[in-house]
N, C-alpha and C positions, 0 to 999 in steps of 0.2 A: 567751588562754584557757589554763589549766593543766588538763591531764587527769591525775588520779591513777589509775593502772591496776594491776590484778593480772593478770599474764600467765596465760592459760588453758593454756599449754603447760608452762612451767617453774615457775610459781608466784611469780615475782619481782614485787615491788612497785616501781614506778617512776613518775616524773612525766614528762610530755611537754608542752612549751611550744609552742603553735601561735599564729600571727599571725591577727588578725582583719582581713581585707581587705588584707593585705600578707604578703609572704614573710618568714620569720625563721628563725633557727637555734636549735633546742632546746639549752639549756645542759647538759642531762643526757644525752641520747642522741645529739646531734650531727646529727640529721636537719634538713635545710632544708625547710620546708613551710609551707603556709598552713593555715587551720583545717580545710578539707575534705580535705586530702591524706593518703594513707596514711603510716604510720610504723611503726617496728619496735621490738620489745623489745630493750633494750641487752644483755641476757644471752644469749638464745637466738635472737634475730633473727626472731622470729615477726612477721608482718605484721598490722597493725591498720588497718582501713579504717573511718573514722568513720561511714560510711553503712550499716554491717552490723549484724546482730543480735549477732554475736560480740563486736563492740566494746561494745555495750550491756551484755553479760554480764560483760565484763572491767572496765568502768568502775566505779571506787570513788567518785570525786568529780570534778566539773568546777567550776573556779573561774574566773570572769570577771575579767580584769585591767582595771582602769579607768585 
């Protein structure tokens, strides 16, 4: 799953790659995580938790990798 995000703190746009059912490392921000794990903005280090309302507000687009 690729999450295209707009950071609610610094305004940076970035992508986060998350594994579906397995751990992986995002090529853009370097975080090692699965789909439900929190990750951080690569510019200001703000934490994003996929289960939060703040995540939903920052989400621009979610793309499923097949």
